[in-house]
RODO-2510 file (C-alpha; in nm, 4 decimals, decimal comma):
residues 531
     n   res          X          Y          Z
     1     x     0,0000     0,0000     0,0000
     2     x     0,1359     0,3414    -0,0950
     3     x     0,1759     0,5957     0,1795
     4     x    -0,0362     0,9030     0,1469
     5     x     0,1412     1,1934    -0,0228
     6     x     0,1807     1,4877     0,2184
     7     x    -0,0292     1,7975     0,1689
     8     x     0,1435     2,0951     0,0068
     9     x     0,1289     2,2804     0,3393
    10     x     0,3066     1,9878     0,5069
    11     x     0,5785     1,9848     0,2404
    12     x     0,6465     2,3581     0,2685
    13     x     0,6428     2,3569     0,6492
    14     x     0,8839     2,0626     0,6469
    15     x     1,1245     2,2680     0,4375
    16     x     1,0928     2,5553     0,6850
    17     x     1,1753     2,3126     0,9674
    18     x     1,4730     2,1714     0,7724
    19     x     1,6111     2,5216     0,7248
    20     x     1,5761     2,5789     1,0996
    21     x     1,7823     2,2635     1,1619
    22     x     2,0516     2,3912     0,9227
    23     x     2,0907     2,7047     1,1353
    24     x     2,2216     2,4736     1,4110
    25     x     2,4670     2,2968     1,1805
    26     x     2,5952     2,5620     0,9388
    27     x     2,8203     2,8297     1,0939
    28     x     2,7057     3,1882     1,0768
    29     x     2,8712     3,4205     0,8297
    30     x     2,8278     3,7426     0,6399
    31     x     2,9655     3,9468     0,3532
    32     x     3,0184     4,3185     0,3898
    33     x     2,7858     4,5114     0,1622
    34     x     2,7888     4,8421    -0,0152
    35     x     2,5281     5,0460    -0,1970
    36     x     2,5874     5,0929    -0,5670
    37     x     2,3788     5,2472    -0,8426
    38     x     2,2678     4,9880    -1,0968
    39     x     2,0933     5,1326    -1,4009
    40     x     1,9869     5,4335    -1,1978
    41     x     1,8621     5,2336    -0,8969
    42     x     2,0530     5,2016    -0,5679
    43     x     2,1100     4,8405    -0,4663
    44     x     2,2898     4,6750    -0,1768
    45     x     2,5527     4,4335    -0,3111
    46     x     2,8184     4,2157    -0,1497
    47     x     3,1838     4,3165    -0,1508
    48     x     3,3990     4,0330    -0,2973
    49     x     3,6525     3,8943    -0,0503
    50     x     3,4738     4,0422     0,2502
    51     x     3,3259     3,7218     0,3900
    52     x     3,3789     3,6654     0,7602
    53     x     3,2346     3,4205     1,0090
    54     x     2,9925     3,5473     1,2693
    55     x     2,8150     3,3986     1,5663
    56     x     2,5560     3,1472     1,4598
    57     x     2,1953     3,2238     1,5401
    58     x     2,0143     2,8887     1,5730
    59     x     1,6413     2,9118     1,5157
    60     x     1,4085     2,7480     1,7698
    61     x     1,0746     2,9123     1,8441
    62     x     1,1515     3,1403     1,5493
    63     x     1,0375     2,8481     1,3345
    64     x     0,6838     2,9619     1,4089
    65     x     0,7445     3,3357     1,4115
    66     x     0,9056     3,2973     1,0684
    67     x     0,5626     3,2092     0,9348
    68     x     0,4320     3,5446     1,0571
    69     x     0,7335     3,7207     0,9076
    70     x     0,6816     3,5294     0,5847
    71     x     0,3257     3,6573     0,5603
    72     x     0,4477     4,0112     0,6213
    73     x     0,7272     3,9762     0,3657
    74     x     0,4914     3,8377     0,0992
    75     x     0,1998     4,0622     0,1887
    76     x     0,1953     4,2267    -0,1544
    77     x     0,1577     3,8955    -0,3398
    78     x    -0,0961     3,7685    -0,0848
    79     x    -0,3177     4,0751    -0,1227
    80     x    -0,2733     4,0567    -0,4996
    81     x    -0,4012     3,6981    -0,5051
    82     x    -0,7000     3,7803    -0,2840
    83     x    -0,8015     4,0776    -0,5003
    84     x    -0,7624     3,8689    -0,8166
    85     x    -0,9840     3,5991    -0,6644
    86     x    -1,2543     3,8463    -0,5690
    87     x    -1,2505     4,0303    -0,9015
    88     x    -1,2698     3,7157    -1,1125
    89     x    -1,5463     3,5706    -0,8957
    90     x    -1,7608     3,8684    -0,9897
    91     x    -1,6721     3,8122    -1,3542
    92     x    -1,7442     3,4407    -1,3209
    93     x    -2,0918     3,5162    -1,1853
    94     x    -2,1622     3,7207    -1,4983
    95     x    -2,1148     3,4051    -1,7141
    96     x    -1,9030     3,6160    -1,9504
    97     x    -1,6053     3,3796    -1,9281
    98     x    -1,8327     3,0879    -2,0177
    99     x    -1,9595     3,2824    -2,3179
   100     x    -1,5984     3,3443    -2,4229
   101     x    -1,5014     2,9784    -2,3766
   102     x    -1,8046     2,8709    -2,5793
   103     x    -1,7058     3,1115    -2,8570
   104     x    -1,3496     2,9742    -2,8596
   105     x    -1,4739     2,6158    -2,8754
   106     x    -1,7063     2,6954    -3,1654
   107     x    -1,4268     2,8814    -3,3449
   108     x    -1,1799     2,5950    -3,3043
   109     x    -1,4462     2,3511    -3,4173
   110     x    -1,5047     2,5446    -3,7409
   111     x    -1,1379     2,6151    -3,8121
   112     x    -1,0354     2,2597    -3,7313
   113     x    -1,2235     2,1298    -4,0351
   114     x    -1,0175     2,3272    -4,2865
   115     x    -0,7398     2,1645    -4,4878
   116     x    -0,4023     2,2981    -4,3730
   117     x    -0,5237     2,3940    -4,0270
   118     x    -0,6754     2,0482    -3,9821
   119     x    -0,3337     1,8906    -4,0445
   120     x    -0,1486     2,1252    -3,8121
   121     x    -0,4216     2,1339    -3,5493
   122     x    -0,6132     2,4496    -3,4651
   123     x    -0,5544     2,3909    -3,0928
   124     x    -0,1804     2,3752    -3,1574
   125     x    -0,1904     2,7054    -3,3446
   126     x    -0,3874     2,8780    -3,0688
   127     x    -0,1609     2,7375    -2,7971
   128     x     0,1515     2,8430    -2,9870
   129     x     0,0237     3,1984    -3,0255
   130     x    -0,0642     3,2228    -2,6553
   131     x     0,2653     3,0728    -2,5365
   132     x     0,4732     3,2874    -2,7712
   133     x     0,3044     3,5991    -2,6352
   134     x     0,3720     3,5062    -2,2718
   135     x     0,7267     3,3913    -2,3454
   136     x     0,7928     3,7257    -2,5129
   137     x     0,6553     3,9104    -2,2095
   138     x     0,8806     3,7050    -1,9827
   139     x     1,1832     3,7816    -2,1998
   140     x     1,1162     4,1550    -2,2306
   141     x     0,9872     4,2709    -1,8918
   142     x     1,0067     3,9608    -1,6737
   143     x     0,6378     3,8721    -1,6487
   144     x     0,5944     3,6573    -1,3402
   145     x     0,3406     3,7557    -1,0726
   146     x     0,0985     3,8643    -1,3444
   147     x     0,0537     3,5020    -1,4555
   148     x    -0,1465     3,4314    -1,1389
   149     x    -0,4306     3,6374    -1,2835
   150     x    -0,4111     3,4684    -1,6233
   151     x    -0,4247     3,1238    -1,4613
   152     x    -0,7878     3,1930    -1,3731
   153     x    -0,8578     3,2364    -1,7454
   154     x    -0,6537     2,9644    -1,9141
   155     x    -0,7104     2,6728    -1,6738
   156     x    -1,0911     2,6563    -1,7228
   157     x    -1,0383     2,7167    -2,0952
   158     x    -0,7948     2,4257    -2,1258
   159     x    -1,0176     2,1915    -1,9248
   160     x    -1,3203     2,2886    -2,1345
   161     x    -1,1230     2,2097    -2,4523
   162     x    -1,0554     1,8544    -2,3309
   163     x    -0,7109     1,9109    -2,1800
   164     x    -0,6189     1,9547    -1,8146
   165     x    -0,5186     2,2255    -1,5695
   166     x    -0,1476     2,1548    -1,6269
   167     x    -0,1924     2,2574    -1,9900
   168     x    -0,3740     2,5720    -1,8768
   169     x    -0,0898     2,6640    -1,6403
   170     x     0,1656     2,5876    -1,9118
   171     x     0,0031     2,8322    -2,1539
   172     x     0,0763     3,1300    -1,9302
   173     x     0,3014     3,0531    -1,6319
   174     x     0,5375     2,8010    -1,7933
   175     x     0,5568     2,9995    -2,1169
   176     x     0,6453     3,3164    -1,9229
   177     x     0,9046     3,1204    -1,7218
   178     x     1,0651     2,9975    -2,0451
   179     x     1,0865     3,3566    -2,1665
   180     x     1,2213     3,4632    -1,8274
   181     x     1,5028     3,2077    -1,8567
   182     x     1,5811     3,3057    -2,2152
   183     x     1,5408     3,6776    -2,1458
   184     x     1,7094     3,9263    -2,3757
   185     x     1,5682     4,2591    -2,2489
   186     x     1,4514     4,1793    -1,8945
   187     x     1,5659     4,4735    -1,6765
   188     x     1,5183     4,2759    -1,3525
   189     x     1,7645     3,9999    -1,4417
   190     x     1,9792     4,0841    -1,7439
   191     x     1,9790     4,4573    -1,6686
   192     x     2,0857     4,4191    -1,3053
   193     x     2,3351     4,1383    -1,3701
   194     x     2,5087     4,3292    -1,6487
   195     x     2,5054     4,6518    -1,4486
   196     x     2,6745     4,4800    -1,1539
   197     x     2,9267     4,3225    -1,3926
   198     x     3,0180     4,6575    -1,5516
   199     x     2,8909     4,5448    -1,8914
   200     x     2,7017     4,7571    -2,1450
   201     x     2,3323     4,7256    -2,0741
   202     x     2,1690     4,4472    -2,2796
   203     x     2,4886     4,3796    -2,4720
   204     x     2,5169     4,0346    -2,6294
   205     x     2,1551     4,0684    -2,7418
   206     x     2,2084     3,8621    -3,0579
   207     x     2,3025     3,5402    -2,8788
   208     x     2,0346     3,5903    -2,6153
   209     x     1,7739     3,6129    -2,8894
   210     x     1,8961     3,2769    -3,0185
   211     x     1,8722     3,1333    -2,6665
   212     x     1,5170     3,2621    -2,6279
   213     x     1,4084     3,1033    -2,9559
   214     x     1,5737     2,7686    -2,8736
   215     x     1,4424     2,7522    -2,5172
   216     x     1,0903     2,8519    -2,6239
   217     x     1,0879     2,6027    -2,9125
   218     x     1,1971     2,3121    -2,6914
   219     x     0,9551     2,4112    -2,4159
   220     x     0,6596     2,4579    -2,6501
   221     x     0,7266     2,1215    -2,8158
   222     x     0,7244     1,9489    -2,4773
   223     x     0,3979     2,1168    -2,3727
   224     x     0,2225     2,0468    -2,7058
   225     x     0,3329     1,6841    -2,6930
   226     x     0,1861     1,6504    -2,3439
   227     x    -0,1335     1,8309    -2,4472
   228     x    -0,1804     1,5981    -2,7464
   229     x    -0,1383     1,2944    -2,5207
   230     x    -0,3964     1,4225    -2,2698
   231     x    -0,6450     1,5124    -2,5447
   232     x    -0,6122     1,1598    -2,6835
   233     x    -0,6492     0,9945    -2,3434
   234     x    -0,7694     1,2265    -2,0619
   235     x    -0,7214     0,9500    -1,8048
   236     x    -0,3448     0,9876    -1,8407
   237     x    -0,3607     1,3281    -1,6754
   238     x    -0,2067     1,3240    -1,3251
   239     x    -0,4632     1,5863    -1,2196
   240     x    -0,7681     1,4169    -1,3698
   241     x    -0,9500     1,4000    -1,0353
   242     x    -0,8361     1,7451    -0,9245
   243     x    -0,9819     1,8962    -1,2427
   244     x    -1,3273     1,7782    -1,1375
   245     x    -1,3525     2,1176    -0,9662
   246     x    -1,3229     2,2981    -1,2999
   247     x    -1,5517     2,0549    -1,4802
   248     x    -1,8134     2,0899    -1,2102
   249     x    -1,7798     2,4676    -1,2123
   250     x    -1,8203     2,4692    -1,5900
   251     x    -2,1243     2,2377    -1,5829
   252     x    -2,2933     2,4442    -1,3121
   253     x    -2,2698     2,7520    -1,5312
   254     x    -2,4061     2,5787    -1,8406
   255     x    -2,7487     2,7336    -1,8074
   256     x    -2,9346     2,9222    -2,0741
   257     x    -2,7736     3,2641    -2,0880
   258     x    -3,0004     3,5646    -2,1169
   259     x    -2,8244     3,7854    -2,3697
   260     x    -2,9144     4,1415    -2,2785
   261     x    -2,7609     4,4809    -2,2017
   262     x    -2,8876     4,6677    -1,8955
   263     x    -2,8721     5,0472    -1,8819
   264     x    -2,6048     5,0261    -1,6110
   265     x    -2,3668     4,8722    -1,8671
   266     x    -2,3996     5,1770    -2,0913
   267     x    -2,3446     5,4021    -1,7888
   268     x    -2,0210     5,2275    -1,6844
   269     x    -1,9016     5,2335    -2,0462
   270     x    -1,9494     5,6105    -2,0646
   271     x    -1,7932     5,6611    -1,7212
   272     x    -1,4856     5,4586    -1,8176
   273     x    -1,4486     5,6534    -2,1408
   274     x    -1,4539     5,9815    -1,9445
   275     x    -1,1855     5,8477    -1,7065
   276     x    -0,9744     5,7240    -1,9982
   277     x    -1,0047     6,0589    -2,1765
   278     x    -0,8791     6,2362    -1,8643
   279     x    -0,5782     6,0033    -1,8473
   280     x    -0,5247     6,0496    -2,2210
   281     x    -0,4936     6,4236    -2,1639
   282     x    -0,2564     6,3729    -1,8717
   283     x    -0,0508     6,1090    -2,0555
   284     x    -0,0797     6,1845    -2,4285
   285     x     0,2418     5,9895    -2,4983
   286     x     0,3780     5,6801    -2,3304
   287     x     0,7390     5,5663    -2,3449
   288     x     0,7231     5,1869    -2,3757
   289     x     1,0553     5,0414    -2,2618
   290     x     1,2232     4,7678    -2,4649
   291     x     1,5595     4,7123    -2,3003
   292     x     1,7573     5,0325    -2,3410
   293     x     1,5231     5,1542    -2,6121
   294     x     1,2064     5,3523    -2,5518
   295     x     0,9226     5,3622    -2,8043
   296     x     0,7078     5,6734    -2,7605
   297     x     0,3482     5,6069    -2,8598
   298     x     0,0065     5,7623    -2,7831
   299     x    -0,0813     5,4350    -2,6117
   300     x    -0,3513     5,5573    -2,3735
   301     x    -0,5355     5,7750    -2,6312
   302     x    -0,5300     5,4822    -2,8760
   303     x    -0,6621     5,2411    -2,6125
   304     x    -0,9321     5,4929    -2,5198
   305     x    -1,0489     5,5226    -2,8794
   306     x    -1,0447     5,1450    -2,9285
   307     x    -1,2397     5,0877    -2,6070
   308     x    -1,5019     5,3401    -2,7124
   309     x    -1,5533     5,1571    -3,0431
   310     x    -1,5376     4,7967    -2,9193
   311     x    -1,7490     4,8829    -2,6158
   312     x    -2,0224     5,0221    -2,8390
   313     x    -2,0371     4,7095    -3,0560
   314     x    -2,0169     4,4613    -2,7669
   315     x    -2,2862     4,6417    -2,5700
   316     x    -2,5175     4,6297    -2,8695
   317     x    -2,4675     4,2534    -2,8771
   318     x    -2,4822     4,1689    -2,5041
   319     x    -2,3351     4,2794    -2,1729
   320     x    -2,1478     3,9464    -2,1578
   321     x    -1,9357     4,0424    -2,4558
   322     x    -1,8793     4,3853    -2,3002
   323     x    -1,7414     4,2177    -1,9867
   324     x    -1,4981     4,0193    -2,2035
   325     x    -1,4057     4,3490    -2,3677
   326     x    -1,3333     4,4870    -2,0200
   327     x    -1,1054     4,1917    -1,9519
   328     x    -0,9166     4,2357    -2,2787
   329     x    -0,8564     4,6071    -2,2167
   330     x    -0,7541     4,5328    -1,8594
   331     x    -0,4803     4,3130    -2,0036
   332     x    -0,3800     4,5804    -2,2570
   333     x    -0,3604     4,8459    -1,9849
   334     x    -0,1601     4,6026    -1,7714
   335     x     0,0990     4,5658    -2,0485
   336     x     0,1054     4,9420    -2,1054
   337     x     0,1419     5,0128    -1,7352
   338     x     0,4213     4,7615    -1,6818
   339     x     0,6238     4,8615    -1,9878
   340     x     0,5464     5,2328    -1,9833
   341     x     0,5036     5,3321    -1,6196
   342     x     0,6846     5,0662    -1,4182
   343     x     0,3716     4,9172    -1,2675
   344     x     0,4098     4,6332    -1,0213
   345     x     0,1831     4,4297    -0,7959
   346     x    -0,0020     4,7188    -0,6294
   347     x    -0,0979     4,8907    -0,9553
   348     x    -0,1913     4,5630    -1,1261
   349     x    -0,4080     4,4554    -0,8314
   350     x    -0,5814     4,7928    -0,8402
   351     x    -0,6463     4,7516    -1,2110
   352     x    -0,8125     4,4114    -1,1653
   353     x    -1,0102     4,5389    -0,8663
   354     x    -1,1494     4,8166    -1,0857
   355     x    -1,2301     4,5579    -1,3525
   356     x    -1,4267     4,3531    -1,0986
   357     x    -1,6269     4,6550    -0,9834
   358     x    -1,6948     4,7633    -1,3421
   359     x    -1,8152     4,4118    -1,4237
   360     x    -2,0554     4,4097    -1,1283
   361     x    -2,1977     4,7493    -1,2205
   362     x    -2,2312     4,6524    -1,5877
   363     x    -2,4285     4,3420    -1,4844
   364     x    -2,6600     4,5671    -1,2792
   365     x    -2,5640     4,4023    -0,9495
   366     x    -2,6339     4,6084    -0,6389
   367     x    -2,3562     4,7020    -0,3947
   368     x    -2,4404     4,4197    -0,1528
   369     x    -2,4260     4,1537    -0,4238
   370     x    -2,0933     4,2854    -0,5577
   371     x    -1,9521     4,2777    -0,2039
   372     x    -2,0810     3,9263    -0,1393
   373     x    -1,9382     3,7961    -0,4675
   374     x    -1,6018     3,9580    -0,3985
   375     x    -1,5848     3,7998    -0,0523
   376     x    -1,6869     3,4619    -0,1961
   377     x    -1,3971     3,4882    -0,4405
   378     x    -1,1558     3,5814    -0,1645
   379     x    -1,2762     3,2864     0,0417
   380     x    -1,2403     3,0505    -0,2533
   381     x    -0,8805     3,1529    -0,3245
   382     x    -0,7545     3,2126     0,0294
   383     x    -0,5624     2,8822     0,0362
   384     x    -0,3483     3,0118    -0,2500
   385     x    -0,2672     3,3253    -0,0507
   386     x    -0,1868     3,1280     0,2635
   387     x     0,0627     2,8966     0,0934
   388     x     0,2543     3,1979    -0,0407
   389     x     0,2934     3,3359     0,3114
   390     x     0,3955     2,9947     0,4439
   391     x     0,6675     2,9627     0,1791
   392     x     0,7969     3,3081     0,2689
   393     x     0,9064     3,1671     0,6051
   394     x     1,1770     2,9582     0,4351
   395     x     1,3918     3,2552     0,3354
   396     x     1,3177     3,4311     0,6660
   397     x     1,4630     3,1376     0,8628
   398     x     1,7781     3,1299     0,6471
   399     x     1,8260     3,5049     0,6825
   400     x     1,7636     3,5173     1,0552
   401     x     1,9916     3,2186     1,1024
   402     x     2,2797     3,4073     0,9342
   403     x     2,3600     3,1159     0,7036
   404     x     2,2704     3,2387     0,3536
   405     x     2,6055     3,4113     0,3063
   406     x     2,7894     3,1136     0,4531
   407     x     2,6272     2,8743     0,2085
   408     x     2,7112     3,1065    -0,0803
   409     x     3,0728     3,1410     0,0335
   410     x     3,1227     2,7648     0,0672
   411     x     2,9760     2,7029    -0,2750
   412     x     3,1842     2,9758    -0,4408
   413     x     3,4976     2,8281    -0,2819
   414     x     3,4254     2,4935    -0,4467
   415     x     3,4356     2,6548    -0,7918
   416     x     3,7957     2,7734    -0,7680
   417     x     4,0673     2,5580    -0,9214
   418     x     3,8593     2,4175    -1,2075
   419     x     3,8891     2,4784    -1,5834
   420     x     3,6932     2,7329    -1,7850
   421     x     3,4050     2,5089    -1,8907
   422     x     3,3907     2,3401    -1,5535
   423     x     3,3875     2,6787    -1,3787
   424     x     3,1005     2,8117    -1,5907
   425     x     2,9135     2,4850    -1,5346
   426     x     2,9647     2,5169    -1,1605
   427     x     2,8400     2,8760    -1,1711
   428     x     2,5329     2,7525    -1,3543
   429     x     2,4796     2,4806    -1,0938
   430     x     2,5306     2,7256    -0,8075
   431     x     2,2776     2,9706    -0,9511
   432     x     2,0222     2,6907    -0,9849
   433     x     2,0786     2,5792    -0,6257
   434     x     2,0538     2,9336    -0,4892
   435     x     1,7354     2,9847    -0,6884
   436     x     1,5727     2,7000    -0,4975
   437     x     1,5821     2,9098    -0,1790
   438     x     1,5938     3,2612    -0,3290
   439     x     1,3642     3,2858    -0,6344
   440     x     1,4009     3,6645    -0,6632
   441     x     1,6198     3,7278    -0,9665
   442     x     1,7128     4,0842    -0,8688
   443     x     1,8071     3,9831    -0,5122
   444     x     2,0136     3,6906    -0,6375
   445     x     2,1931     3,9113    -0,8897
   446     x     2,2861     4,1584    -0,6145
   447     x     2,4109     3,8700    -0,4003
   448     x     2,6139     3,6727    -0,6546
   449     x     2,7156     3,8819    -0,9555
   450     x     2,9739     4,1097    -0,7879
   451     x     3,1714     3,7984    -0,6900
   452     x     3,1022     3,5825    -0,9938
   453     x     3,1970     3,8535    -1,2446
   454     x     3,5342     3,9106    -1,0791
   455     x     3,5904     3,5389    -1,0489
   456     x     3,5359     3,5041    -1,4242
   457     x     3,8216     3,7527    -1,4814
   458     x     4,0564     3,5335    -1,2780
   459     x     3,9871     3,2193    -1,4810
   460     x     3,9857     3,3984    -1,8155
   461     x     3,6238     3,3726    -1,9307
   462     x     3,3899     3,6465    -2,0461
   463     x     3,1768     3,8238    -1,7892
   464     x     2,8930     3,7803    -2,0370
   465     x     2,9271     3,4034    -1,9931
   466     x     2,8868     3,4548    -1,6189
   467     x     2,5723     3,6599    -1,6792
   468     x     2,4333     3,3837    -1,9034
   469     x     2,5046     3,1261    -1,6286
   470     x     2,3137     3,3484    -1,3862
   471     x     2,0307     3,4080    -1,6326
   472     x     1,9717     3,0407    -1,7098
   473     x     2,0232     2,9351    -1,3497
   474     x     1,7719     3,1960    -1,2394
   475     x     1,5005     3,0841    -1,4804
   476     x     1,4310     2,7129    -1,5075
   477     x     1,4036     2,6177    -1,1397
   478     x     1,1410     2,8887    -1,0862
   479     x     0,8995     2,6259    -1,2182
   480     x     0,9748     2,3776    -0,9396
   481     x     1,1057     2,5547    -0,6279
   482     x     0,8605     2,5445    -0,3338
   483     x     0,9972     2,8770    -0,2102
   484     x     0,8470     3,0644    -0,5056
   485     x     0,5352     3,2495    -0,4011
   486     x     0,4379     3,2895    -0,7659
   487     x     0,4575     2,9157    -0,8392
   488     x     0,2620     2,8205    -0,5289
   489     x     0,0093     3,0929    -0,6005
   490     x    -0,0417     2,9695    -0,9574
   491     x    -0,0741     2,6054    -0,8470
   492     x    -0,3209     2,6928    -0,5725
   493     x    -0,5347     2,8979    -0,8087
   494     x    -0,5255     2,6101    -1,0608
   495     x    -0,6063     2,3528    -0,7866
   496     x    -0,2948     2,1493    -0,8725
   497     x    -0,1290     1,9807    -0,5706
   498     x     0,2413     2,0666    -0,5553
   499     x     0,3484     1,7025    -0,5366
   500     x     0,1645     1,6210    -0,8611
   501     x     0,3102     1,9266    -1,0301
   502     x     0,6582     1,8249    -0,9072
   503     x     0,6287     1,4822    -1,0656
   504     x     0,5069     1,6294    -1,3934
   505     x     0,7546     1,9145    -1,4224
   506     x     1,0690     1,7330    -1,2980
   507     x     1,1513     1,5576    -1,6297
   508     x     1,0821     1,8857    -1,8091
   509     x     1,3204     2,0714    -1,5757
   510     x     1,5918     1,8103    -1,6359
   511     x     1,5596     1,8604    -2,0132
   512     x     1,5790     2,2379    -1,9722
   513     x     1,8799     2,2166    -1,7394
   514     x     2,0671     2,0072    -1,9956
   515     x     1,9638     2,2520    -2,2675
   516     x     2,0924     2,5393    -2,0544
   517     x     2,4292     2,3660    -2,0178
   518     x     2,4513     2,3203    -2,3960
   519     x     2,3693     2,6884    -2,4494
   520     x     2,6546     2,7822    -2,2142
   521     x     2,9183     2,6040    -2,4247
   522     x     2,9301     2,8629    -2,7069
   523     x     2,9823     3,1433    -2,4523
   524     x     3,3146     2,9834    -2,3563
   525     x     3,4492     2,8474    -2,6843
   526     x     3,2995     3,0717    -2,9546
   527     x     3,3596     3,4326    -3,0508
   528     x     3,0113     3,5755    -2,9991
   529     x     2,9147     3,9353    -3,0621
   530     x     2,9025     4,1247    -2,7335
   531     x     3,0863     3,8521    -2,5421
***
């Protein structure tokens, strides 16, 4: 008889406890740090050669207080998840998402009967377009936390199309993670790492573009192969039983939809246009950042005009299509805000909160019903928020125990004395290992790059190669580490148990790690532009 697999909460808490044990075994240590300006932003970085041992600080009762500190540290992501849950619950009540899914299924059914598309597979084409978009976002501005919101959209869509929730998560989260690993303009990884290494910002772009294409192609092929297998035999899905939630939710909403447009929908449309016009006057031009380049466009005025037109046509058809229009423009404003105004979790959460309220008003719900629906959504998704806070305790324990710097120092010592290729490979391995306990790319860059870049000078390899080792090591394991609040948030929203996800994604991660090693070889032995 097989032993019962531990709950995700048990797994994460066990890791917290293990880290507490390590604080009794590993000696305390610290690097001296200094504040430097990296691409115009002050960051605290370690000073190479400054490591010194300190008194250890074993964690005892702090094992439990670390959970509180973890919730405080991850409060922004936790609140973001709760707001997303509430906003989408209001939208779910409107049946607009079901209308959209039905439209997609009818479209794929019609297109799938045509000659060339029938051979390629209309589902494959749609999935490729979606994954390419998210991979591009991951490569350009490091899309990560935003995928939690998109999980609510793509998981029910994938399940309704005859696939499973893993496919739905792969369309947005995994695709963005692939782009994040193969980033070529991401300011939060490439920008910081190159800045700390005294390299021209986003130099070596040509080879990074090749890496992005290769990584995305391999990743997409793996996902499409899995999707085809599940479509052929749904019982092979490891989350077949878990997806009953989405199937039940979909069947419960399959009632006859009353296509109509209440007056309140026209009112909210006009109100939103007025608000957008005001912002168009305030921000007539938007500088969309692409690496070092900035593309100045009248983004907000254009979006305002498009919303006015599409809103008019969708409202004439039905309020359900108007709600989908709201969702689409929420996504467009999200992209504009992130790339043009440096939006992060707070601004994005606010945007989705406004979308939820606008949806409720458009559906002619009264204030009490909107409030009740929002709270129902928060209640439904609260487990996802809790697991993020629980995982935050892992890093807190390591920091309070004064052992993070010690572990880094010991690992960096083991690299010395090896050849060029072996050294780069060890750097790659080290970055992957550090990423398991410190998923933040910017924090890891500030911790490791000042030392790694100087170490690369000593062994005679390009600092660009060191940045590539960091970049690849920072990307792939984001899809498996239990310390990632984004991963656990996505899995909780998708109702995928971590242990089942681990078993599915592990072979995929192994393939990507090997691919990353192969992509490192040219950085050592070939004369690449910018390296």
